[in-house]
Backbone bond lengths (Angstrom), bond angles and torsions (degrees), N, CA, C in turn:
res aa  C-N    CA-C-N  psi(-1)  N-CA   C-N-CA  omega(-1)  CA-C   N-CA-C  phi
1 M - - - 1.452 - - 1.528 108.70 -
2 Q 1.319 116.09 133.90 1.457 121.40 177.61 1.521 109.29 -101.00
3 Y 1.308 115.95 149.18 1.455 121.71 179.44 1.513 108.51 -115.31
4 P 1.331 116.82 113.71 1.462 121.79 -173.17 1.521 113.84 -53.37
5 H 1.338 117.83 -37.48 1.457 119.99 -177.75 1.524 112.21 -66.73
6 A 1.337 117.63 -16.78 1.460 121.10 -178.06 1.533 111.90 -104.51
7 A 1.315 117.43 1.35 1.458 120.85 -171.48 1.522 113.97 -64.88
8 N 1.322 118.52 -37.05 1.456 120.85 -172.81 1.520 113.97 -101.00
9 R 1.319 117.81 15.93 1.456 118.71 178.31 1.518 109.65 -147.48
10 D 1.301 114.23 161.06 1.453 120.08 178.79 1.529 108.12 -80.65
11 V 1.311 115.58 115.65 1.451 120.94 -178.83 1.525 107.70 -116.04
12 S 1.317 115.98 134.37 1.455 120.13 -177.17 1.525 111.48 -63.66
13 L 1.313 114.54 157.41 1.462 120.68 177.00 1.531 109.89 -59.12
14 T 1.318 116.95 -37.68 1.466 120.44 178.44 1.521 110.32 -59.01
15 M 1.319 117.52 -47.44 1.463 120.69 -178.04 1.531 111.54 -70.39
16 R 1.332 117.74 -36.33 1.469 119.75 176.34 1.524 110.36 -65.62
17 T 1.327 116.99 -38.86 1.466 121.38 177.86 1.522 109.99 -64.73
18 F 1.333 115.25 -44.82 1.465 119.50 179.01 1.528 110.28 -62.66
19 A 1.323 117.89 -39.05 1.471 121.77 178.22 1.532 110.39 -63.47
20 A 1.322 117.19 -39.85 1.465 120.79 178.35 1.530 110.39 -65.43
21 F 1.312 116.15 -41.29 1.465 120.83 177.33 1.534 110.06 -62.18
22 R 1.319 116.15 -44.79 1.471 120.78 178.96 1.525 111.08 -61.77
23 Q 1.328 117.25 -42.48 1.468 120.93 178.59 1.527 110.05 -61.27
24 A 1.328 117.04 -41.12 1.467 120.49 178.63 1.528 110.37 -64.20
25 M 1.332 116.84 -41.59 1.471 120.16 178.83 1.525 110.73 -63.71
26 L 1.324 116.97 -42.65 1.471 120.67 179.86 1.524 111.49 -64.63
27 A 1.337 116.12 -43.10 1.467 119.72 178.95 1.532 110.23 -64.42
28 H 1.328 116.31 -40.35 1.465 120.22 177.39 1.531 110.47 -60.98
29 R 1.317 116.18 -45.27 1.468 120.40 -179.62 1.525 110.75 -61.91
30 Q 1.342 117.02 -43.60 1.460 120.29 179.84 1.525 110.98 -63.26
31 L 1.330 116.73 -43.28 1.460 120.87 179.01 1.527 110.38 -64.36
32 L 1.324 116.45 -43.73 1.461 121.48 178.52 1.530 110.95 -60.85
33 M 1.331 116.87 -46.58 1.467 121.42 179.88 1.536 110.52 -60.37
34 R 1.324 116.38 -45.08 1.468 120.18 -179.18 1.525 111.22 -63.41
35 E 1.329 116.15 -48.72 1.466 120.16 -177.38 1.534 111.34 -65.19
36 M 1.323 117.18 -40.50 1.468 120.72 179.53 1.530 110.59 -67.04
37 A 1.329 116.46 -41.70 1.465 120.61 -179.32 1.531 110.97 -61.09
38 E 1.327 116.55 -34.21 1.463 120.06 178.38 1.525 111.89 -62.95
39 H 1.322 116.53 -20.33 1.474 121.42 179.26 1.533 111.33 -112.65
40 S 1.336 116.54 15.72 1.474 123.10 -179.24 1.529 111.81 55.22
41 L 1.330 115.39 41.50 1.462 121.33 179.67 1.518 109.54 -115.85
42 H 1.331 116.31 155.27 1.457 122.05 177.49 1.526 108.38 -109.34
43 P 1.348 118.70 127.37 1.462 121.17 -177.15 1.527 114.54 -55.71
44 G 1.333 117.70 -39.83 1.461 119.77 179.73 1.518 111.33 -61.46
45 Q 1.321 115.51 -39.51 1.455 119.55 177.91 1.521 111.79 -69.71
46 A 1.323 116.72 -27.58 1.464 120.33 -178.69 1.521 110.90 -60.11
47 F 1.324 116.94 -45.22 1.457 119.77 -179.08 1.527 110.74 -68.82
48 C 1.317 116.11 -33.68 1.456 121.50 177.18 1.529 109.88 -65.09
49 V 1.313 116.71 -49.56 1.466 121.86 179.21 1.524 110.54 -62.13
50 A 1.328 117.25 -41.41 1.472 120.59 179.36 1.525 110.46 -62.61
51 S 1.318 116.90 -42.83 1.469 120.50 179.89 1.526 111.16 -63.00
52 I 1.326 116.65 -41.34 1.462 120.28 178.82 1.525 110.03 -67.33
53 S 1.322 116.39 -38.29 1.462 120.36 178.61 1.529 111.30 -62.23
54 H 1.332 115.91 -39.93 1.467 121.05 -177.75 1.524 112.42 -79.96
55 A 1.336 117.33 -18.71 1.469 121.09 -178.68 1.533 109.53 -139.83
56 P 1.340 117.40 67.67 1.462 119.15 179.74 1.530 110.82 -55.58
57 G 1.322 116.23 134.98 1.455 120.55 -179.12 1.519 113.59 90.30
58 I 1.330 116.34 9.43 1.465 121.18 177.99 1.533 109.05 -62.75
59 T 1.313 116.62 147.93 1.465 119.65 176.41 1.529 109.14 -88.56
60 Q 1.321 115.86 165.84 1.462 120.72 178.96 1.528 110.49 -62.38
61 A 1.321 117.80 -41.44 1.469 121.45 179.57 1.531 110.53 -63.73
62 E 1.325 116.72 -43.34 1.471 120.50 178.83 1.523 110.67 -64.14
63 L 1.319 116.08 -39.37 1.460 121.25 179.40 1.526 110.82 -64.86
64 A 1.329 116.68 -43.60 1.471 120.64 178.28 1.528 110.24 -59.92
65 E 1.319 116.37 -43.53 1.463 119.86 179.74 1.523 111.22 -65.08
66 E 1.320 116.77 -43.88 1.462 120.76 179.82 1.522 111.99 -61.44
67 L 1.324 116.41 -40.22 1.468 120.75 -178.02 1.529 112.64 -83.56
68 G 1.333 116.62 -13.26 1.461 119.83 -179.50 1.517 112.81 71.58
69 V 1.334 116.39 33.59 1.459 121.27 178.95 1.524 108.98 -128.43
70 S 1.313 115.80 170.14 1.462 120.22 -178.60 1.528 110.78 -74.50
71 R 1.317 114.92 159.98 1.471 119.94 177.17 1.522 112.02 -61.97
72 P 1.348 118.49 -41.16 1.476 117.83 177.04 1.533 112.89 -61.20
73 T 1.330 117.06 -36.01 1.468 120.26 178.46 1.525 109.63 -63.50
74 V 1.336 116.35 -44.78 1.460 120.54 178.29 1.521 109.94 -63.80
75 S 1.311 116.76 -39.27 1.461 120.86 -179.71 1.523 110.81 -58.44
76 V 1.319 117.02 -44.34 1.466 121.40 179.07 1.529 110.43 -64.09
77 M 1.335 116.95 -44.67 1.467 120.42 178.69 1.524 110.68 -59.86
78 L 1.336 115.96 -44.97 1.462 120.28 -178.45 1.523 111.74 -65.25
79 Q 1.334 116.52 -38.05 1.464 119.46 177.78 1.528 110.66 -61.16
80 K 1.335 116.00 -42.79 1.468 120.24 179.21 1.525 110.74 -66.08
81 L 1.334 116.57 -42.66 1.466 120.27 179.25 1.527 110.98 -66.27
82 E 1.318 116.17 -36.13 1.464 120.10 178.66 1.531 110.55 -67.39
83 R 1.334 116.64 -43.44 1.474 120.36 177.42 1.529 111.27 -61.85
84 A 1.335 115.75 -33.12 1.463 120.44 179.38 1.531 111.96 -79.99
85 G 1.335 116.18 -4.70 1.459 120.06 179.07 1.515 114.10 78.40
86 A 1.336 116.90 18.74 1.461 121.02 -176.34 1.529 113.63 -90.37
87 I 1.335 116.86 -23.16 1.462 120.13 179.90 1.521 110.03 -132.45
88 E 1.312 114.19 163.29 1.457 120.19 170.01 1.514 107.91 -137.78
89 R 1.312 115.24 149.17 1.461 122.07 178.51 1.522 107.69 -107.16
90 R 1.331 114.87 135.11 1.456 119.80 178.91 1.525 108.49 -130.18
91 T 1.319 115.15 141.47 1.456 120.52 176.26 1.527 108.75 -70.47
92 D 1.323 116.15 134.86 1.461 122.36 177.54 1.529 108.15 -63.61
93 V 1.334 117.29 129.87 1.462 120.76 -177.38 1.529 112.27 -68.22
94 E 1.334 116.99 -27.49 1.465 120.18 -178.86 1.524 113.22 -90.90
95 D 1.323 117.32 -25.82 1.465 121.60 -179.54 1.525 107.75 -137.99
96 Q 1.310 115.81 98.48 1.461 122.02 -175.14 1.528 113.70 -59.53
97 R 1.329 117.53 -16.48 1.473 120.58 179.63 1.524 111.62 -78.95
98 R 1.303 117.03 -19.52 1.469 121.61 -177.86 1.510 112.00 -92.48
99 I 1.325 113.89 139.02 1.461 120.77 175.20 1.527 106.87 -112.42
100 R 1.297 115.49 128.75 1.465 121.52 179.52 1.527 108.71 -105.85
101 I 1.329 115.58 148.11 1.463 121.42 -174.18 1.527 109.39 -114.09
102 Y 1.328 114.77 134.16 1.466 122.09 -179.10 1.519 109.39 -134.03
103 L 1.324 116.22 151.65 1.454 120.57 172.77 1.524 108.87 -80.13
104 T 1.313 116.12 141.49 1.460 121.76 171.39 1.533 106.87 -84.21
105 E 1.303 116.44 178.53 1.470 119.35 175.64 1.532 110.16 -59.87
106 K 1.317 115.79 -38.97 1.472 120.44 177.31 1.535 109.96 -63.79
107 G 1.322 117.31 -40.06 1.460 121.69 177.71 1.521 112.00 -66.00
108 K 1.323 116.18 -38.63 1.469 120.11 177.81 1.524 110.45 -65.14
109 A 1.327 116.22 -38.21 1.468 120.14 177.04 1.530 109.97 -65.98
110 R 1.325 116.36 -40.42 1.469 121.25 177.78 1.528 109.83 -61.94
111 Y 1.337 116.32 -43.46 1.470 120.47 178.68 1.529 110.55 -61.32
112 S 1.313 117.14 -40.42 1.460 120.93 179.74 1.531 110.97 -60.27
113 V 1.332 116.64 -42.87 1.464 120.79 177.82 1.529 109.81 -64.75
114 M 1.345 116.42 -44.11 1.465 120.72 179.90 1.527 110.71 -61.09
115 H 1.318 116.44 -41.94 1.463 120.49 179.49 1.528 109.95 -61.11
116 T 1.319 116.29 -41.09 1.464 120.82 177.52 1.525 110.81 -63.04
117 V 1.335 116.95 -40.98 1.468 121.19 178.78 1.532 110.02 -63.61
118 F 1.331 116.99 -46.03 1.471 120.16 179.58 1.523 111.27 -62.16
119 T 1.327 116.31 -40.71 1.470 120.57 178.43 1.520 109.74 -62.52
120 D 1.325 116.79 -42.52 1.463 121.67 179.29 1.533 110.88 -62.72
121 I 1.338 116.57 -41.90 1.465 120.39 178.69 1.529 110.38 -63.95
122 A 1.314 117.06 -42.74 1.469 120.67 178.07 1.520 110.76 -61.79
123 E 1.327 116.10 -41.45 1.461 119.78 179.44 1.521 111.78 -65.58
124 K 1.322 117.17 -35.10 1.462 120.71 179.92 1.524 112.21 -76.51
125 S 1.324 117.43 -33.93 1.465 119.73 -171.19 1.523 114.26 -102.18
126 V 1.312 118.53 -37.47 1.464 120.61 -172.88 1.522 112.79 -105.63
127 E 1.315 116.69 -40.36 1.464 119.81 -175.11 1.524 114.58 -58.28
128 P 1.345 120.10 -34.08 1.470 118.66 179.17 1.538 113.88 -63.38
129 M 1.326 117.61 -16.24 1.464 120.85 179.13 1.525 109.21 -75.07
130 S 1.313 116.05 153.38 1.464 119.52 176.86 1.524 109.62 -65.57
131 E 1.314 116.00 160.08 1.463 120.38 -179.72 1.527 110.84 -60.37
132 S 1.318 117.16 -40.32 1.469 119.63 -179.90 1.529 110.86 -68.34
133 D 1.336 117.43 -36.80 1.471 119.97 176.42 1.529 111.19 -65.94
134 R 1.337 116.54 -39.82 1.471 119.61 177.88 1.526 110.58 -63.72
135 A 1.340 116.40 -41.59 1.470 120.08 179.28 1.531 110.17 -65.11
136 E 1.322 116.89 -41.31 1.464 120.74 178.95 1.531 110.98 -66.86
137 L 1.333 116.78 -41.48 1.459 120.28 177.68 1.528 110.02 -61.73
138 M 1.315 117.12 -42.19 1.455 120.78 178.35 1.531 110.56 -61.44
139 R 1.322 116.46 -42.26 1.463 120.73 178.50 1.527 110.62 -63.17
140 L 1.323 116.42 -46.43 1.460 120.98 -178.27 1.538 111.68 -66.51
141 L 1.318 116.68 -41.57 1.463 119.04 178.05 1.525 111.13 -66.53
142 G 1.323 116.85 -33.11 1.467 120.40 174.91 1.520 110.94 -62.98
143 A 1.331 116.37 -43.37 1.468 120.62 177.89 1.525 110.74 -64.55
144 L 1.327 116.60 -41.94 1.468 121.27 178.29 1.533 110.63 -61.83
145 T 1.313 115.97 -44.50 1.472 120.77 178.06 1.525 110.40 -61.62
146 D 1.326 116.83 -44.27 1.470 120.28 178.18 1.528 111.01 -58.84
147 N 1.338 116.92 -42.92 1.464 120.67 178.88 1.525 111.31 -62.24
148 M 1.323 116.38 -42.62 1.460 119.92 -179.69 1.528 110.89 -68.59
149 Q 1.336 116.54 -40.21 1.463 119.60 177.59 1.522 110.66 -62.29
150 S 1.337 116.63 -39.83 1.468 120.29 177.01 1.525 110.66 -62.32
151 A 1.320 116.60 -43.33 1.466 120.36 178.98 1.530 110.57 -63.23
152 L 1.321 117.20 -39.08 1.455 120.23 178.09 1.528 111.22 -66.54
153 T 1.304 116.37 -40.29 1.472 120.69 178.93 1.514 110.75 -66.76
154 E 1.334 117.55 -43.14 1.460 121.23 178.09 1.533 110.46 -59.31
155 R 1.322 116.92 -42.58 1.467 121.86 -177.91 1.517 110.47 -66.21
156 S 1.336 117.19 -41.58 1.463 119.35 -177.48 1.527 111.67 -77.59
157 D 1.332 117.58 -23.74 1.474 121.15 178.29 1.525 111.98 -81.56
158 G 1.335 115.89 -28.82 1.451 121.17 -173.12 1.445 112.46 -86.55
């Protein structure tokens, strides 16, 4: 794949690789937005609902940390999900100051649809690759993630 913005100048392999990664992320986001919109779902809420599904009783602070967003951002998402009847908040029986978040039956149904959408996206984007290419991509993305995590740790430590 060629990148028009790099056509008339010498661009390092690092920058061309980063551009390819960015293009893949953008295409993934566009596909995700389109597929979610077809089911009247919001992608940001999808990750929130998935996290609650995988950790019923998660707190708002834990959810914010898991999603890598601020507590106010999570608060807004939860308010929308609560209005839609997808989640419920319950006071922790052992610590009355804590509020735990659970999916309602409607939220579980929403998660099921989201899971189907994610599976469909994976089948459209990753499954056509050979098994060895998928394994190599997984290895490379793991290395990329490790590099980014190291950069994040260095920034927060420094």
